[in-house]
Legacy VTK file of the C-alpha trace (Angstrom):
# vtk DataFile Version 3.0
C-alpha trace
ASCII
DATASET POLYDATA
POINTS 437 float
0.025 -0.018 0.004
1.276 3.428 -0.862
2.288 5.628 2.009
0.354 8.712 2.618
3.542 10.515 2.732
3.830 10.175 -0.996
2.912 13.596 -2.261
1.648 12.299 -5.622
-0.788 9.909 -4.062
-3.534 12.422 -3.392
-2.333 15.192 -5.766
-4.973 14.486 -8.397
-8.189 12.645 -8.972
-11.024 12.787 -11.456
-12.449 16.236 -11.230
-16.095 15.066 -11.328
-15.520 12.426 -8.592
-13.697 15.082 -6.364
-16.637 17.438 -6.529
-19.332 14.842 -6.222
-17.568 13.510 -2.984
-17.256 17.086 -1.809
-21.055 17.889 -2.353
-22.350 14.620 -0.910
-20.176 15.105 2.096
-20.841 18.785 2.459
-24.601 18.380 2.326
-24.291 17.881 6.067
-23.781 21.603 6.194
-27.036 22.166 4.320
-28.923 20.003 6.823
-27.277 21.606 9.825
-27.921 25.128 8.900
-31.379 24.301 7.493
-32.365 22.765 10.802
-31.072 25.836 12.693
-32.844 28.302 10.516
-36.101 26.378 10.202
-36.310 26.256 13.951
-35.590 30.013 14.016
-38.332 30.731 11.434
-40.787 28.451 13.336
-39.943 29.809 16.804
-42.530 32.660 16.490
-45.212 30.370 15.297
-44.556 27.880 18.067
-44.641 30.625 20.784
-48.111 31.754 19.562
-49.457 28.165 19.172
-48.139 26.708 22.416
-47.653 29.771 24.558
-44.015 29.247 24.996
-42.219 31.335 27.744
-38.839 33.113 27.186
-37.258 30.392 29.427
-38.561 27.530 27.250
-37.422 29.354 24.128
-34.009 29.404 25.624
-34.146 25.683 26.404
-35.183 24.771 22.862
-32.314 26.943 21.467
-29.775 25.572 23.935
-30.631 21.828 23.345
-31.047 21.920 19.590
-28.877 21.476 16.544
-27.440 25.028 17.131
-25.962 24.204 20.457
-25.734 21.346 23.063
-26.828 18.333 21.257
-24.854 19.140 18.188
-21.905 19.410 20.417
-22.508 16.127 22.089
-23.070 14.380 18.692
-19.707 15.981 17.336
-17.785 14.637 20.366
-19.034 11.189 19.949
-19.167 11.102 16.184
-15.698 12.697 15.722
-14.073 10.045 17.903
-15.862 7.239 16.110
-14.700 8.564 12.817
-11.065 8.244 13.683
-11.597 4.740 15.169
-13.871 3.137 12.622
-13.775 5.458 9.501
-15.563 8.349 8.178
-17.955 6.423 5.900
-19.850 4.498 8.717
-20.694 7.801 10.439
-21.640 9.911 7.418
-23.656 7.188 5.791
-25.952 6.203 8.652
-26.449 9.067 10.942
-28.743 10.825 8.424
-31.304 8.135 9.156
-31.097 9.076 12.794
-31.495 12.823 11.700
-34.624 11.827 9.743
-36.148 10.097 12.854
-35.499 13.122 15.007
-36.965 15.528 12.344
-40.143 13.522 12.309
-40.710 14.581 15.972
-40.722 18.234 14.705
-43.036 17.378 11.761
-45.648 15.857 13.958
-45.150 18.009 17.033
-48.229 18.996 19.088
-46.589 20.246 22.248
-43.396 21.851 23.571
-41.660 18.617 24.751
-41.988 17.048 21.281
-40.208 20.008 19.932
-37.426 19.771 22.619
-36.971 16.006 21.967
-36.899 16.481 18.240
-34.454 19.186 18.233
-32.131 17.240 20.583
-32.178 14.149 18.267
-31.658 16.274 15.187
-28.757 18.030 16.899
-27.018 14.695 17.739
-27.219 13.618 14.208
-25.957 16.940 12.732
-23.151 17.039 15.142
-21.825 13.571 14.359
-21.844 14.347 10.719
-19.930 17.526 10.784
-16.378 16.131 11.673
-16.911 13.208 9.348
-17.874 15.411 6.402
-15.253 18.101 7.062
-12.427 15.542 7.507
-13.580 13.710 4.416
-13.628 16.948 2.299
-10.114 17.763 3.313
-8.745 14.227 2.695
-10.393 13.834 -0.722
-9.806 17.379 -2.047
-6.884 17.706 -4.567
-3.728 19.079 -3.160
-3.699 22.799 -2.766
-7.431 23.166 -3.470
-8.681 22.446 0.082
-10.032 25.954 0.473
-12.015 25.679 -2.713
-13.507 22.413 -1.706
-14.089 23.545 1.791
-15.995 26.545 0.295
-18.432 24.187 -1.357
-19.415 22.854 1.928
-19.872 26.362 3.215
-21.927 27.273 0.119
-24.220 24.315 1.161
-24.403 25.602 4.651
-25.868 28.948 3.377
-27.978 27.276 0.834
-29.818 25.381 3.394
-31.166 28.550 5.143
-31.931 30.232 1.766
-34.179 27.238 0.670
-35.708 26.967 4.184
-36.500 30.571 4.484
-37.862 30.874 1.010
-40.094 27.892 1.708
-41.325 29.652 4.921
-42.127 32.759 2.834
-44.225 30.809 0.258
-45.895 28.753 3.027
-46.479 31.580 5.460
-50.214 31.602 4.856
-50.341 27.791 6.229
-48.907 28.800 9.579
-47.768 25.768 11.592
-48.570 23.447 8.670
-46.199 25.293 6.483
-43.349 24.771 9.205
-44.169 21.000 9.183
-43.756 20.869 5.433
-40.264 22.577 5.753
-39.196 20.077 8.481
-40.539 17.258 6.331
-38.330 18.328 3.373
-35.303 18.157 5.546
-36.269 14.606 6.727
-36.781 13.360 3.134
-33.442 14.903 2.115
-31.665 13.130 4.873
-33.074 9.753 3.723
-32.168 10.478 0.188
-28.601 11.434 1.255
-28.262 8.130 2.985
-28.724 6.295 -0.346
-26.609 8.692 -2.225
-23.692 8.348 0.195
-23.876 4.516 -0.046
-21.616 4.464 -3.109
-19.010 6.744 -1.657
-15.585 5.195 -0.652
-13.714 5.408 2.659
-11.026 8.064 2.865
-7.821 6.614 1.476
-5.725 8.748 3.819
-7.578 7.218 6.830
-7.174 3.679 5.379
-3.570 4.184 4.944
-2.884 5.802 8.366
-4.790 2.915 9.890
-2.565 0.386 8.110
0.593 1.891 9.139
0.771 0.621 12.824
0.150 -2.889 11.419
3.190 -2.502 9.154
5.254 -1.361 12.081
4.149 -4.205 14.150
5.123 -6.671 11.397
8.698 -5.377 11.422
9.958 -5.807 15.147
13.274 -4.279 14.040
11.584 -0.885 13.470
8.813 -0.586 16.071
8.676 3.238 15.698
8.609 3.221 11.933
5.057 4.499 11.937
2.814 6.481 14.379
0.548 4.630 16.659
-3.182 4.815 16.219
-4.644 8.098 17.430
-5.549 7.948 20.960
-7.288 10.499 23.240
-4.065 11.132 25.060
-2.204 11.706 21.835
-4.363 14.850 21.332
-3.270 16.307 24.529
0.311 17.237 23.547
1.574 20.813 23.744
1.399 21.148 19.993
-2.139 19.909 19.665
-3.481 21.849 22.772
-2.050 25.002 21.344
-3.796 24.431 18.020
-7.106 23.653 19.779
-6.900 26.657 22.066
-6.428 29.022 19.124
-9.251 27.346 17.019
-11.621 27.201 19.879
-11.003 30.771 20.887
-11.369 32.041 17.424
-14.433 30.090 16.454
-16.189 30.025 19.869
-16.447 33.871 20.119
-17.682 34.047 16.457
-20.097 31.211 16.989
-21.584 33.023 20.084
-22.574 35.797 17.658
-23.467 33.533 14.746
-25.632 31.109 16.834
-27.450 34.001 18.364
-27.953 35.638 14.911
-28.929 32.404 13.265
-31.534 31.303 15.715
-32.824 34.618 17.098
-32.451 37.182 14.390
-36.093 36.777 12.991
-37.304 36.654 16.578
-35.356 39.836 17.383
-36.586 41.586 14.188
-40.156 40.941 15.072
-40.045 41.689 18.839
-37.460 44.594 18.923
-37.513 45.945 15.339
-41.374 45.565 15.193
-41.287 43.879 11.706
-43.651 41.318 10.324
-42.794 37.635 10.035
-42.351 37.890 6.291
-40.013 40.864 6.579
-37.892 39.233 9.147
-37.636 35.942 7.061
-36.832 38.066 3.925
-33.968 40.111 5.542
-32.413 36.796 6.830
-32.720 35.238 3.333
-30.844 38.184 1.989
-28.116 37.669 4.404
-27.524 34.033 3.540
-27.773 34.757 -0.216
-25.140 37.573 -0.037
-23.006 35.256 2.111
-23.027 32.707 -0.676
-21.796 35.082 -3.164
-19.066 36.019 -0.788
-17.922 32.400 -0.378
-18.025 31.700 -4.150
-16.324 34.810 -5.319
-13.950 35.588 -2.461
-13.119 32.490 -0.236
-13.148 29.815 -3.025
-11.389 31.828 -5.504
-8.456 33.245 -3.491
-8.110 31.399 -0.055
-5.611 28.767 -1.552
-3.389 31.394 -2.923
-3.406 34.610 -0.703
-2.211 35.449 2.812
-5.005 33.785 4.802
-4.200 35.776 8.033
-4.857 39.129 6.160
-7.949 37.717 4.473
-9.312 36.684 7.903
-8.527 40.182 9.267
-10.613 41.908 6.535
-13.631 39.717 7.187
-13.339 40.271 10.987
-13.260 44.144 10.621
-16.233 44.083 8.352
-18.282 42.056 10.888
-17.270 44.257 13.920
-18.392 47.330 12.067
-21.632 45.727 10.886
-22.604 44.452 14.403
-21.637 47.781 15.927
-24.313 49.411 13.831
-27.147 47.531 15.669
-25.461 48.665 19.172
-25.291 52.347 18.072
-28.451 52.937 15.977
-32.104 52.027 16.571
-33.121 48.695 14.794
-34.948 50.155 11.844
-35.353 48.065 8.571
-32.688 50.211 6.888
-30.080 49.668 9.508
-31.079 46.009 9.622
-30.228 45.719 5.728
-26.959 47.638 6.030
-26.052 45.245 8.916
-26.913 42.164 6.991
-24.906 43.198 3.907
-21.679 43.941 5.953
-21.989 40.920 8.031
-22.807 38.603 5.065
-19.865 39.717 2.976
-17.502 39.522 5.890
-18.681 36.145 7.145
-18.727 34.548 3.782
-14.864 34.415 3.846
-14.362 34.560 7.517
-14.355 32.385 10.684
-16.720 29.622 9.694
-14.823 28.877 6.555
-11.329 29.042 8.082
-12.335 26.964 11.076
-13.359 24.163 8.766
-10.199 24.529 6.790
-7.704 24.983 9.530
-9.235 22.306 11.880
-8.775 19.866 8.949
-5.051 20.938 8.519
-3.606 21.290 11.950
-4.093 17.700 13.094
-2.807 14.256 11.840
-5.171 11.952 9.915
-5.913 9.691 13.021
-6.685 12.612 15.245
-8.338 14.902 12.757
-12.087 14.051 13.359
-11.467 13.495 17.145
-10.021 17.091 17.405
-12.741 18.551 15.225
-15.419 16.908 17.307
-13.879 17.995 20.583
-13.616 21.662 19.497
-17.017 21.664 17.895
-18.426 20.169 21.149
-16.798 22.891 23.264
-18.047 25.620 20.901
-21.655 24.385 20.503
-22.090 23.530 24.291
-20.877 27.015 25.224
-23.402 28.390 22.758
-25.970 26.336 24.291
-25.469 27.776 27.773
-25.274 31.257 26.326
-28.663 30.638 24.424
-30.381 30.357 27.817
-29.706 34.109 28.343
-30.390 35.646 24.947
-34.192 35.935 25.257
-33.760 37.347 28.636
-31.161 39.911 27.520
-33.298 40.836 24.415
-36.360 41.543 26.762
-34.319 43.851 28.983
-32.762 45.903 26.302
-31.350 45.021 22.800
-28.603 47.459 22.780
-26.687 45.661 25.644
-26.948 42.419 23.795
-25.639 44.002 20.535
-22.552 45.518 22.353
-21.895 42.061 23.814
-22.100 40.410 20.373
-19.801 43.175 18.895
-17.183 42.228 21.584
-17.482 38.534 20.825
-16.671 39.384 17.186
-13.842 41.639 18.083
-12.150 38.925 20.276
-12.720 36.324 17.470
-10.963 38.588 14.926
-8.126 39.468 17.352
-7.463 35.753 18.166
-7.653 34.727 14.555
-5.305 37.363 13.240
-2.665 36.813 15.804
-2.417 33.062 15.770
-3.642 32.152 12.198
-1.607 29.560 10.453
0.044 30.207 7.012
-1.052 26.967 5.307
-2.056 28.325 1.908
-0.488 26.358 -1.049
0.623 23.429 1.201
-0.601 19.908 0.745
-1.795 17.692 3.684
1.230 15.655 3.344
3.475 18.684 3.817
1.536 19.871 6.731
1.472 16.428 8.409
5.302 16.023 7.965
5.807 19.488 9.520
3.577 18.456 12.461
5.738 15.336 13.096
8.924 17.394 12.780
7.703 19.797 15.410
6.463 17.097 17.822
LINES 1 438
437 0 1 2 3 4 5 6 7 8 9 10 11 12 13 14 15 16 17 18 19 20 21 22 23 24 25 26 27 28 29 30 31 32 33 34 35 36 37 38 39 40 41 42 43 44 45 46 47 48 49 50 51 52 53 54 55 56 57 58 59 60 61 62 63 64 65 66 67 68 69 70 71 72 73 74 75 76 77 78 79 80 81 82 83 84 85 86 87 88 89 90 91 92 93 94 95 96 97 98 99 100 101 102 103 104 105 106 107 108 109 110 111 112 113 114 115 116 117 118 119 120 121 122 123 124 125 126 127 128 129 130 131 132 133 134 135 136 137 138 139 140 141 142 143 144 145 146 147 148 149 150 151 152 153 154 155 156 157 158 159 160 161 162 163 164 165 166 167 168 169 170 171 172 173 174 175 176 177 178 179 180 181 182 183 184 185 186 187 188 189 190 191 192 193 194 195 196 197 198 199 200 201 202 203 204 205 206 207 208 209 210 211 212 213 214 215 216 217 218 219 220 221 222 223 224 225 226 227 228 229 230 231 232 233 234 235 236 237 238 239 240 241 242 243 244 245 246 247 248 249 250 251 252 253 254 255 256 257 258 259 260 261 262 263 264 265 266 267 268 269 270 271 272 273 274 275 276 277 278 279 280 281 282 283 284 285 286 287 288 289 290 291 292 293 294 295 296 297 298 299 300 301 302 303 304 305 306 307 308 309 310 311 312 313 314 315 316 317 318 319 320 321 322 323 324 325 326 327 328 329 330 331 332 333 334 335 336 337 338 339 340 341 342 343 344 345 346 347 348 349 350 351 352 353 354 355 356 357 358 359 360 361 362 363 364 365 366 367 368 369 370 371 372 373 374 375 376 377 378 379 380 381 382 383 384 385 386 387 388 389 390 391 392 393 394 395 396 397 398 399 400 401 402 403 404 405 406 407 408 409 410 411 412 413 414 415 416 417 418 419 420 421 422 423 424 425 426 427 428 429 430 431 432 433 434 435 436
């Protein structure tokens, strides 16, 4: 078997196959974001139908796919990916997702909503490290940014489709929400079948085989690394990488999670906008974000200074969020805010977290590290979500300044400690990690 250290091994593949694998793996992002935004758009309808208190709104947000359950799913799924392979996780967890989504389709009370969101979050969380690792490992050398960008495009496409469905189905009320959730369940089942013909990651198979080769040659017991163990992740090098990535992504995600789940709710309750206007503004945000990913991140992230690119995105987002802290939440301010935020985040923290978390760890620890970091970020977001409705009720300006501070901290951490991996293959990066260990 060819060693993964052979730089030509993964340098090229059939273009159509590369993109097909990326899209099938990246559809987890469509389902993840679609679930979050569908819940956000349905939240006001649920509140009216089931008389949900602000505390229960926080509970739904905290336990859902935007937060705690996704973190738990990522922690478990990421570890299983490194132990048993990416394919086993990304192929079957979509069936579990569909089961959880059916609870939301047929929900008739608050607790069915809570259970459904929790199950959906577990499945989404487990799929994220599997799909992100697979995309990085199957992407052609020096095109990881471009392929990672496809996954992020799908992350934005999910909300666009979901929100447009809500606009069209708005006259149906809760029935419209059930139809939106049903479409996500059907897609998850279809994705299970589409992924059945995908192959396991060659990098993971080769990395798994290396310890066996070393064992067969007693004269060279250290010829190959041991299988990734939990304790192998807690070296000084890997702890430093995780601290940087968690810090950068967690503070950004505290803003993004609040915005993704609560922005329509905030527009309706603070900005006094209609449900249709709130959904339309958020749809615009995701559509502009897709343009930013396609025309900025995917085109140049593999070739330019990624640290400077990240800084530009961070500055745009800090300015955009500060507008809501300084000015009243009118529709015009909301649109300017959305445009600045959408362009900035399109080539910002979310894209770079997926890319850098795939590059900064060896193959047999890649999904474990991603799952652990994703868990820390989403669980933190879950606890934060408990307080967002309460903060909004007491004064939106305070919440807006807090979110601006989160974005500033994310940008500062990302700019100072960002790696310079542009133009390097995974083989080169992994050899550099081994040399630095």
